[in-house]
C-alpha positions, -999 to +999 in steps of 0.1 A: +467+151+321+445+120+324+448+095+302+480+112+288+509+087+285+537+109+301+567+093+277+546+095+249+538+136+257+579+137+258+587+119+228+561+142+205+570+176+224+607+167+216+599+160+177+583+193+176+606+214+195+619+230+162+581+242+152+580+260+186+594+289+181+572+320+195+561+331+231+524+321+218+530+285+207+560+280+236+542+291+269+508+265+263+529+237+256+553+249+288+524+251+312+518+212+300+547+204+304+551+221+342+520+202+348+530+168+334+560+175+354+546+169+390+533+133+377+564+122+359+586+090+373+614+110+392+636+089+371+623+104+340+622+138+353+656+148+335+641+145+302+614+173+309+638+192+326+661+198+295+629+202+278+617+231+298+653+247+301+650+243+259+614+262+257+623+284+282+658+298+268+633+297+238+610+325+254+618+365+241+613+389+270+581+409+270+593+445+270+560+455+289+572+431+318+606+442+324+618+466+355 
């Protein structure tokens, strides 16, 4: 994610969080956030952890992938 300001991205995502309600909206953002996590300064990773946890809790299980 070259050229991305990680803190600005986290802030923007936090602001937009209420609008992310479907798996189709959440999955791409979750993928980006997990990728960004690797580049974050460790002192800011807890902020990303909170967003990742929130997004994962919003995911609706896909009945086709249940065992």
